[in-house]
C-alpha positions in Angstrom: -35.9 48.2 31.5 -38.0 47.9 28.4 -38.1 44.4 27.0 -35.4 43.2 29.4 -35.3 39.5 30.0 -38.3 38.4 27.9 -39.5 38.6 24.4 -41.4 41.7 23.3 -44.6 41.5 21.3 -42.4 41.6 18.2 -41.5 38.0 19.3 -44.6 37.1 21.1 -44.9 34.0 23.2 -48.2 32.2 23.8 -49.2 32.3 27.4 -49.3 28.5 27.4 -45.6 28.3 26.3 -43.2 26.2 28.3 -41.2 28.1 30.8 -38.1 25.9 30.6 -35.1 26.7 28.4 -36.3 26.7 24.8 -34.1 27.0 21.8 -35.7 29.2 19.2 -35.7 27.9 15.6 -35.6 31.5 14.5 -32.3 32.2 16.3 -29.8 32.7 13.5 -27.0 32.2 16.0 -28.1 28.9 17.4 -25.1 26.9 18.4 -26.5 23.4 18.2 -28.6 21.4 20.7 -27.2 20.3 24.0 -28.1 16.7 25.0 -31.3 17.7 26.9 -32.6 19.3 23.7 -31.7 16.5 21.4 -34.5 14.9 19.5 -32.7 11.6 19.0 -33.5 8.8 21.4 -30.7 8.3 23.9 -29.0 5.0 24.2 -29.5 3.2 27.5 -26.1 3.2 29.2 -25.6 2.1 32.8 -23.5 4.7 34.4 -23.4 6.9 37.5 -25.6 9.9 37.3 -23.5 13.1 37.3 -24.1 15.7 39.9 -26.0 18.9 38.9 -22.9 21.0 39.2 -20.9 18.6 37.0 -23.7 18.5 34.4 -23.9 22.3 34.4 -20.2 22.6 34.0 -20.2 20.2 31.0 -23.1 22.1 29.4 -21.4 25.4 29.8 -18.2 24.1 28.3 -20.2 22.8 25.3 -21.9 26.2 25.0 -18.6 28.1 25.2 -17.0 25.9 22.5 -20.0 26.3 20.1 -20.0 30.1 20.8 -16.3 30.4 19.9 -17.1 28.8 16.5 -20.0 31.2 15.9 -18.2 34.3 17.1 -15.4 33.6 14.6 -17.7 34.0 11.7 -17.7 37.4 10.1 -21.5 37.6 10.0 -21.6 38.2 13.7 -19.3 41.2 13.7 -21.0 42.5 10.6 -24.4 42.6 12.4 -23.0 44.3 15.5 -21.2 46.8 13.3 -24.3 47.5 11.3 -26.3 48.3 14.4 -23.5 50.5 16.0 -23.2 52.4 12.7 -27.0 53.1 12.7 -26.8 54.2 16.3 -23.9 56.6 15.6 -25.7 58.3 12.8 -28.9 58.6 14.8 -27.0 60.0 17.8 -25.2 62.7 15.7 -28.5 63.7 14.0 -30.2 64.1 17.4 -27.7 66.5 19.0 -29.8 69.6 18.5 -32.9 67.8 19.8 -30.9 66.6 22.8 -29.8 70.2 23.6 -33.4 71.5 23.5 -34.7 68.7 25.7 -31.9 69.4 28.2 -33.0 73.1 28.3 -36.6 72.0 28.9 -35.5 69.7 31.7 -33.6 72.6 33.3 -36.6 74.8 32.9 -38.8 72.2 34.5 -36.5 72.4 37.6 -36.3 76.3 37.4 -32.6 76.4 36.8 -30.3 77.9 34.1 -28.1 75.7 31.9 -24.4 75.8 32.8 -23.5 78.1 29.8 -26.3 80.6 30.6 -25.4 80.6 34.3 -21.8 81.4 33.5 -22.9 84.4 31.3 -25.2 85.8 34.1 -22.5 85.5 36.7 -19.9 87.1 34.5 -22.3 90.1 34.0 -22.8 90.5 37.8 -26.5 90.0 37.5 -28.6 88.3 40.2 -29.3 84.7 39.5 -33.1 84.7 39.4 -35.2 82.2 37.4 -38.9 82.8 37.0 -40.7 79.4 36.7 -43.2 80.4 34.1 -42.5 77.4 31.9 -42.5 75.0 34.8 -45.9 76.2 35.9 -47.2 75.9 32.3 -45.9 72.3 32.2 -47.7 71.4 35.4 -50.8 73.0 34.1 -50.7 70.9 30.9 -50.1 67.8 33.0 -53.1 68.4 35.3 -55.4 69.0 32.3 -54.3 65.9 30.5 -54.5 63.7 33.6 -58.0 64.9 34.4 -59.1 63.8 30.9 -57.0 60.7 30.2 -56.7 59.2 33.7 -60.2 60.2 34.9 -61.5 59.3 38.3 -62.9 56.2 39.8 -63.8 53.6 37.2 -63.4 55.8 34.2 -60.9 54.8 31.5 -59.8 56.6 28.3 -60.9 53.7 26.0 -63.5 51.2 25.3 -64.3 48.6 22.7 -67.6 48.0 20.9 -68.8 45.2 18.5 -68.9 46.1 14.9 -72.4 47.4 13.8 -72.9 44.7 11.1 -71.5 41.4 12.3 -70.9 38.9 9.5 -72.9 35.7 9.4 -70.7 32.6 9.8 -70.9 30.1 7.0 -72.6 27.5 9.3 -75.4 30.0 10.0 -75.9 30.6 6.4 -76.1 26.9 5.8 -78.7 26.7 8.6 -80.9 29.3 6.9 -80.7 27.5 3.5 -81.5 24.1 5.1 -84.5 25.5 7.1 -85.8 27.2 4.0 -85.6 24.1 2.0 -87.5 22.1 4.6 -90.3 24.8 4.6 -90.5 24.7 0.9 -90.7 20.9 0.9 -93.5 20.9 3.5 -95.4 23.5 1.6 -95.2 21.6 -1.7 -96.3 18.4 0.1 -99.4 20.3 1.3 -100.1 21.4 -2.3 -98.8 24.9 -1.9 -96.3 26.6 -4.2 -94.6 29.6 -2.5 -93.5 32.4 -4.8 -90.0 33.6 -5.1 -91.0 36.8 -3.2 -92.3 34.7 -0.3 -89.1 32.7 -0.2 -87.0 35.9 -0.1 -89.2 37.3 2.7 -88.6 34.1 4.8 -84.8 34.5 4.1 -84.9 38.1 5.3 -86.8 37.0 8.5 -84.3 34.3 9.3 -81.4 36.5 8.6 -82.8 39.3 10.8 -83.3 36.8 13.6 -79.8 35.4 13.3 -78.3 38.9 13.0 -80.0 40.0 16.2 -78.8 36.9 18.0 -75.3 37.5 16.7 -75.3 41.1 17.9 -76.3 40.0 21.4 -73.6 37.4 21.4 -71.0 39.9 20.0 -72.0 42.4 22.7 -71.5 39.8 25.5 -68.1 38.7 24.1 -67.1 42.3 23.7 -67.9 43.0 27.3 -65.9 39.9 28.4 -63.0 41.0 26.3 -63.1 44.5 27.6 -63.0 43.2 31.2 -60.0 41.0 30.4 -58.1 43.8 28.7 -58.8 46.2 31.5 -57.5 43.7 34.0 -54.3 43.2 31.9 -53.7 46.9 31.6 -54.1 47.4 35.4 -51.8 44.5 36.3 -49.3 45.5 33.6 -48.8 49.1 34.9 -50.5 50.8 32.0 -51.9 53.6 34.2 -48.4 54.3 35.6 -46.9 54.3 32.1 -49.6 56.7 30.9 -49.1 59.0 33.8 -45.3 59.2 33.1 -46.1 59.6 29.4 -48.2 62.7 30.2 -45.3 64.2 32.2 -43.0 63.6 29.3 -45.5 65.1 26.9 -45.6 68.3 28.9 -41.8 68.5 29.2 -40.1 67.1 26.2 -40.5 67.4 22.4 -42.0 63.9 22.1 -43.2 61.3 24.6 -43.0 57.6 24.2 -44.7 54.6 25.7 -44.0 50.9 25.0 -46.0 47.7 25.2 -47.2 45.2 25.6 -43.9 43.7 26.7 -44.0 40.1 27.5 -42.0 39.3 30.7 -41.6 36.4 32.9 -42.5 37.2 36.5 -42.4 34.9 39.6 -45.9 34.3 41.1 -47.0 32.7 44.3 -49.4 29.8 43.9 -50.8 27.0 46.1 -51.1 23.4 44.8 -53.8 21.0 45.7 -52.1 19.9 48.9 -51.9 23.6 50.1 -48.2 23.9 49.6 -46.9 27.3 48.5 -45.1 27.2 45.2 -43.3 29.9 43.2 -44.2 29.7 39.5 -42.8 31.8 36.6 -45.7 33.3 34.7 -45.8 35.3 31.5 -47.3 38.7 32.0 -47.9 41.8 29.8 -46.4 45.1 30.9 -46.4 48.7 29.6 -43.8 51.2 30.4 -42.6 54.7 29.7 -39.6 55.1 27.4 -37.1 57.9 28.3 -37.0 60.3 25.3 -33.2 60.6 25.8 -32.9 56.8 25.1 -34.8 56.8 21.8 -32.8 57.2 18.6 -34.9 57.3 15.4 -33.4 57.4 12.0 -32.3 61.0 10.9 -34.8 60.9 8.0 -37.7 59.1 9.8 -41.1 60.8 9.7 -42.5 58.5 12.4 -41.2 55.8 14.7 -42.3 53.1 12.3 -40.0 54.3 9.6 -36.3 53.6 9.3 -34.1 52.1 11.9 -35.1 52.7 15.5 -32.8 52.1 18.4 -33.5 52.1 22.1 -30.7 52.3 24.6 -30.9 50.2 27.7 -28.9 50.1 30.9 -29.0 46.6 32.1 -28.1 45.0 35.5 -26.7 41.5 35.9 -30.2 40.4 37.0 -31.7 41.8 33.8 -29.3 39.7 31.8 -29.7 36.5 33.7 -33.4 36.7 33.3 -32.8 36.5 29.5 -31.2 33.1 29.8 -33.5 30.4 28.6 -35.9 32.8 26.9 -36.8 32.1 23.3 -34.8 34.2 20.8 -31.9 35.0 23.1 -28.4 33.5 22.7 -27.5 32.0 26.0 -23.8 31.6 25.2 -23.5 35.3 24.2 -25.3 36.4 27.4 -23.0 34.3 29.6 -20.0 35.8 27.8 -21.3 39.3 28.4 -21.8 38.4 32.1 -18.2 37.1 32.4 -16.7 40.1 30.6 -18.8 43.0 31.9 -20.8 41.6 34.9 -18.6 43.1 37.5 -17.2 46.3 36.0 -20.1 47.1 33.7 -20.1 48.5 30.2 -20.7 52.2 29.5 -20.4 54.0 26.2 -19.5 57.3 28.1 -22.0 59.3 26.0 -22.0 63.0 26.9 -25.8 62.9 26.8 -25.8 60.8 30.0 -23.6 63.2 31.9 -25.6 66.3 30.8 -28.9 64.6 31.5 -27.7 63.7 35.1 -26.8 67.3 35.7 -30.1 68.6 34.4 -31.9 66.2 36.7 -30.0 67.5 39.7 -27.8 64.5 40.1 -24.1 64.2 40.7 -23.0 63.8 37.1 -19.9 61.9 38.1 -21.3 59.4 40.5 -24.5 58.9 38.5 -22.7 58.0 35.3 -19.4 56.3 36.2 -18.7 53.0 38.1 -22.4 52.2 38.2 -22.0 48.5 37.2 -24.7 48.9 34.5 -24.2 47.4 31.1 -25.2 49.5 28.0 -27.2 47.6 25.4 -28.8 48.6 22.1 -32.1 47.3 21.0 -32.4 47.6 17.2 -35.6 47.7 15.2 -35.2 48.0 11.4 -35.2 46.3 8.1 -32.7 44.2 6.3 -32.7 42.5 2.9 -33.3 38.8 2.7 -29.9 38.3 1.3 -28.2 40.2 4.1 -30.2 38.1 6.7 -29.1 34.9 4.9 -25.5 36.2 5.1 -26.1 36.7 8.8 -27.2 33.1 9.2 -30.9 32.9 8.8 -32.4 30.1 6.8 -34.1 30.3 3.4 -37.4 29.3 5.0 -37.3 32.4 7.2 -36.2 34.7 4.3 -37.6 33.2 1.1 -37.1 36.3 -1.0 -33.5 37.6 -1.0 -34.5 40.9 -2.5 -37.4 41.6 0.0 -36.9 43.8 3.1 -37.7 42.0 6.4 -38.2 43.7 9.7 -35.9 42.4 12.5 -35.2 42.9 16.2 -31.7 42.6 17.5 -29.9 43.3 20.8 -26.2 44.2 20.9 -24.0 44.4 24.0 -20.5 45.5 23.2 -19.4 43.3 20.4 -21.8 40.5 21.3 -25.2 40.0 19.6 -27.4 38.4 22.2 -30.6 38.3 20.1 -31.5 38.6 16.4 -34.9 37.5 15.2 -37.5 38.4 12.7 -40.2 40.8 13.9 -43.0 38.3 14.6 -45.8 40.8 14.6 -48.1 40.0 11.7 -48.0 43.6 10.5 -44.3 44.1 11.4 -45.3 46.8 13.9 -43.0 48.0 16.6 -44.2 48.1 20.2 -43.7 51.9 20.5 -46.2 54.7 20.5 -45.3 58.4 20.4 -47.0 61.8 20.4 -46.1 65.5 21.0 -47.9 68.5 22.4 -47.6 70.1 19.0 -46.7 67.8 16.1 -44.2 68.9 13.4 -45.2 67.4 10.1 -42.5 65.1 8.7 -40.6 64.6 12.0 -40.6 62.3 14.9 -39.8 65.2 17.2 -42.5 67.8 17.8 -42.7 70.9 20.0 -43.1 70.9 23.8 -44.8 73.7 25.6 -41.3 75.0 26.5 -40.4 75.1 22.8 -43.4 77.4 22.1 -42.6 79.8 25.0 -38.8 79.7 25.2 -38.4 83.3 24.2 -41.1 84.4 26.6 -39.3 82.5 29.4 -36.0 84.2 28.5 -37.6 87.7 28.5 -39.4 87.1 31.8 -36.0 86.0 33.3 -34.2 89.0 31.9 -36.9 91.4 33.2 -36.8 89.8 36.6 -33.0 90.0 36.8 -33.1 93.7 35.7 -35.9 94.4 38.1 -34.0 92.9 41.0 -30.8 94.9 40.1 -32.7 98.1 39.7 -34.6 97.7 42.9 -31.3 97.1 44.7 -29.7 100.2 43.2 -32.7 102.5 43.7 -33.4 101.3 47.3 -31.2 104.0 48.8 -29.1 107.0 47.9 -25.8 106.8 46.1 -22.8 108.7 47.6 -20.0 110.6 45.7 -16.9 111.5 47.8 -13.8 113.5 46.9 -11.2 111.1 48.1 -8.4 113.9 48.4 -10.5 115.6 51.1 -10.6 112.5 53.3 -8.3 112.3 56.3 -6.1 109.3 56.7 -7.9 106.2 58.1 -11.5 107.6 57.4 -13.9 104.7 56.7 -16.3 105.5 53.9 -17.6 102.0 53.3 -20.3 102.3 56.0 -23.1 104.8 56.3 -25.5 105.0 59.2 -27.7 107.6 61.0 -25.9 110.3 62.9 -22.6 109.4 61.3 -19.9 112.2 61.6 -17.9 112.7 58.4 -14.4 114.2 58.6 -12.9 116.1 55.7 -9.8 118.2 55.1 -9.7 121.6 53.5 -9.1 121.7 49.8 -5.5 122.7 49.2 -6.6 124.5 46.0 -9.2 126.5 48.0 -12.2 125.0 46.3 -15.5 125.4 48.1 -17.2 122.3 46.5 -18.9 119.9 48.9 -16.6 117.0 49.6 -19.6 114.5 49.7 -22.7 114.4 47.6 -25.9 112.3 47.9 -28.2 111.5 45.0 -31.1 109.0 44.5 -31.1 106.7 41.4 -34.4 106.4 39.6 -36.6 103.3 39.8 -37.7 101.5 36.7 -39.8 98.9 38.5 -43.1 99.8 36.8 -41.6 99.6 33.3 -39.9 96.3 34.1 -43.0 94.8 35.6 -45.0 95.8 32.5 -42.5 94.0 30.4 -42.6 90.9 32.6 -46.4 90.8 32.6 -46.6 91.3 28.8 -44.3 88.3 28.0 -46.0 86.2 30.7 -49.3 86.8 28.9 -47.7 86.0 25.5 -46.7 82.6 27.0 -50.4 81.9 27.6 -51.1 82.9 24.0 -48.3 80.9 22.4 -49.1 77.7 24.3 -52.8 78.1 24.1 -53.1 77.4 27.9 -54.2 80.6 29.6 -53.6 80.8 33.4 -57.3 81.1 34.2 -57.7 77.4 33.2 -55.7 76.6 36.3 -57.9 78.8 38.5 -55.9 82.0 38.3 -58.5 84.5 37.0 -57.1 87.6 38.5 -57.1 90.5 36.2 -59.3 88.7 33.6 -61.8 91.5 33.1 -64.7 91.6 30.7 -66.4 88.2 30.4 -64.1 86.8 33.1 -65.9 88.8 35.8 -69.0 86.5 35.8 -69.2 82.8 36.3 -70.9 82.2 32.9 -68.4 84.4 31.1 -65.5 82.5 32.7 -67.1 79.2 31.8 -67.3 80.4 28.2 -63.7 81.5 28.2 -62.5 78.1 29.6 -64.6 76.3 27.0 -62.9 78.3 24.2 -59.4 77.8 25.6 -59.9 74.1 26.0 -59.9 73.6 22.2 -56.1 73.3 22.4 -56.2 70.6 25.0 -59.0 68.9 22.9 -56.6 68.9 20.0 -53.8 67.4 22.1 -56.1 64.7 23.6 -57.4 63.8 20.2 -53.9 63.3 18.9 -53.1 61.1 21.9 -56.3 59.1 21.2 -55.3 58.5 17.6 -51.6 57.9 17.9 -51.3 56.2 21.3 -54.4 54.9 23.0 -56.2 53.5 19.9 -53.1 51.7 18.6 -52.0 50.4 22.0 -55.5 49.0 22.8 -55.8 47.5 19.3 -52.5 45.7 19.6 -53.6 44.3 22.9 -56.9 43.1 21.4 -55.1 41.3 18.6 -52.7 39.8 21.0 -55.6 38.3 23.0 -57.2 37.2 19.8 -54.0 35.5 18.7 -53.0 33.8 21.9 -56.0 33.5 24.2 -57.5 30.0 24.6 -60.9 31.3 25.6 -63.3 31.2 22.6 -65.9 33.3 24.5 -63.6 36.3 24.3 -63.1 36.3 20.5 -65.1 38.6 18.3 -64.9 41.5 15.8 -64.7 44.8 17.7 -63.9 48.4 17.2 -61.5 50.2 19.5 -62.8 53.6 20.7 -60.5 56.0 22.4 -62.7 58.5 24.2 -60.4 60.9 25.8 -61.4 63.9 23.6 -65.0 62.8 23.8 -64.7 62.7 27.6 -63.4 66.2 27.7 -66.3 67.4 25.6 -69.2 65.7 27.3 -68.0 64.6 30.7 -69.4 67.5 32.6 -72.8 67.4 30.9 -73.2 63.6 30.6 -74.6 63.0 34.1 -77.1 65.9 33.6 -78.3 64.5 30.3 -78.6 61.0 31.7 -80.8 62.2 34.5 -82.9 64.2 32.2 -83.4 61.2 29.9 -84.3 59.0 32.9 -87.0 61.5 34.0 -88.3 61.9 30.4 -88.8 58.2 29.9 -90.3 57.5 33.4 -93.9 57.1 32.1 -96.0 54.1 31.1 -95.9 54.8 27.3 -92.1 55.0 27.2 -91.7 52.0 29.5 -93.7 49.9 26.9 -91.1 51.0 24.3 -87.8 50.7 26.2 -89.0 47.8 28.5 -87.4 46.8 31.7 -84.1 45.8 30.0 -83.7 49.3 28.5 -84.5 51.0 31.7 -82.0 48.8 33.5 -79.3 49.8 31.0 -80.0 53.5 31.6 -79.7 53.0 35.3 -76.5 51.0 34.8 -74.8 53.8 32.9 -76.0 56.4 35.4 -74.5 54.3 38.2 -71.1 54.1 36.4 -70.8 57.8 36.2 -71.5 58.1 39.9 -68.5 55.8 40.6 -70.9 53.1 41.9 -70.6 49.4 41.1 -73.6 49.0 38.7 -73.7 45.2 39.2 -74.6 45.8 42.9 -77.4 48.3 42.1 -78.9 47.0 38.8 -79.5 43.2 38.5 -78.4 41.5 35.2 -80.8 41.3 32.3 -81.5 37.6 32.9 -82.6 38.2 36.4 -84.9 41.0 35.3 -86.5 38.8 32.7 -87.0 36.0 35.3 -88.6 38.5 37.7 -90.9 39.8 34.9 -91.9 36.3 33.9 -92.6 35.4 37.6 -94.7 38.5 38.1 -96.7 37.7 34.9 -97.2 34.1 36.0 -98.5 35.3 39.5 -100.9 37.7 37.8 -102.2 35.0 35.5 -102.7 32.6 38.5 -104.6 35.3 40.4 -106.8 36.0 37.4 -107.5 32.2 37.0 -108.4 31.9 40.7 -110.8 34.9 40.5 -112.4 33.4 37.4 -112.9 30.0 39.1 -114.4 31.7 42.2 -116.8 33.7 40.0 -117.9 30.6 38.1 -118.3 28.6 41.3 -120.5 31.2 42.8 -122.7 31.5 39.8 -123.1 27.7 39.5 -124.5 27.4 43.1 -127.1 30.1 42.5 -125.5 32.5 44.9 -125.5 36.1 44.0 -122.2 37.6 43.3 -120.5 39.2 46.2 -120.6 43.0 46.4 -117.4 44.9 46.7 -116.1 45.2 50.2 -117.6 48.0 52.1 -120.9 48.2 50.2 -123.7 47.6 52.7 -126.5 45.2 51.5 -128.3 44.3 54.6 -127.7 40.8 55.9 -125.8 39.9 52.7 -122.8 41.9 53.8 -119.5 40.0 53.5 -116.0 40.6 54.6 -113.0 41.0 52.3 -112.3 37.3 52.4 -115.9 36.4 51.5 -117.1 35.4 55.0 -120.8 36.4 55.8 -121.5 39.2 58.3 -124.3 38.9 60.8 -126.3 42.1 61.3 -127.8 41.9 64.8 -129.2 45.4 64.5 -131.3 44.7 61.4 -135.1 45.3 61.8 -135.8 41.8 60.4 
């Protein structure tokens, strides 16, 4: 359940926050502090310590009494009524969208809707459903998964430091101070630097500091990217993205939500080795069912107007909310007491129809489930209205201003109502469509684009099946008045003997006649193939992109021609991927980055970065990237280029090539620091060897000894070995 049990990013909680029961100062329905939350010093009274059960009973009694006082106020019912009214309007306005999404869900499973099935059965047609739309949905899924999910260590995003990092004020002060010292030293030496020379020194210092800042920014950016990738993996982002892709290929609009801050139990070991269970705050991402999202009727995007998400909560979901900042514990306990056993269901027709479309038992799947329906509201309210609901003037200083809020309603109880704590009042939802419709939250799914083609293919297939059945054998016409009593005319088999009586009128007409109905299979197959091809054209996803290249003549007969056709057809997918990059990936990663900047205690992670969603770029260059990298490695593998790029540059090229091969680059290419140390060590050894050779040469010249000849050059008795030892020539004439 999205946002169940813990505050969402709209009410973020720092990772270092206490995990005990915390009373939110922003809770407009706070019911006063219980004794353990009191800030006043307690008087020392000698008395017996109550049992934990008795203390809990007293506390619950105090909570219940305070809740009765709050519930009696009209502001509570006014807030719940406001949210329910917004939900009713959004539900009514979404009826046509719901119907179309149900049809797409039926098409995904290859079944007719209940109304269409009744019409087909009434007309005595065969119930045949050609899964053209379902195949197209799976094809879209596979193409998007290949690009966005990638393989191995690939990910559809990255971050990079800004190209021009700003100099901190302390660094600017260092430049000014250093320049002043140089000017003073120059003047003490009798030199008077010109203004141009001073400016040149400032540019030199600035360039040096800028380069150092860029290196530091790149290092911090890499650390931040590793942390974000770890958070996304542990938070289920890949699973949410995979489900988002399936929704995008099926429904009019797909939604993903996050990061949602939740409290999860975690196993840890203390210093003594004892196993402990600690509650930890974690970030999670999840897919949001399009049937559970209700935008405002006039909304152009999910950030405009009231937005409501419908949840189905269990008792466990509700109990996890107790003690979490922003939630009203007394209201949650009252919900558990009233609906914890029987559940609370709004009995929406959408739930029943959706269960049928999913192939479930619509009765058992929607009744007596024990689930509790809740509405999560995101929208704006005036400061005056929020004050009337109980918020303080410090929280709503301007009564005429619109403030973004988040509220949860279960039945008539408001279990949470807080201001949207996001600095930009953003909502943790991201949405996109296969084909966006300007000015609307809901776009067009592949099924919406090919609905008529699917209907025509189904009609052609039903007619074809009926025609083939009729034309599969002869039809028989019999004069019933010529049949004797008891003659069976319902069966026909070889060598059957037909009995007839004479015509009382003396007619000589044959009592039985055989004729063969004509077959229209060719015409019906032509119709089917034509509309199946139109489905490829309307969706922009031809069948040969999935490997079905039968019948694609012309350029499709050769490998290069087929590659060109696939490249041209992939422009639609590039457009879809580009939209996902802009509307989902970039915004989601940017929000996670700012969350870490806001709440992380590690200063080495913080820096100014740009979020880069590279899904569309991956589709465009992924196939050629490895080839281009290998070509560049070969082109720069010469002494002149090595002097330019250096060992560090060469190592970076090898590191990028290893990443594309799904190899851990850290195990293949050493870090830059180690490369520098190796280069310095090699240079030192070379200098030592040169110094030793120079010393040996000077020592030999000082003793009057002739320099040694190169090894292998015979000079009579003066021959020496490679180590300088003399060689005795016993065969010399002398």
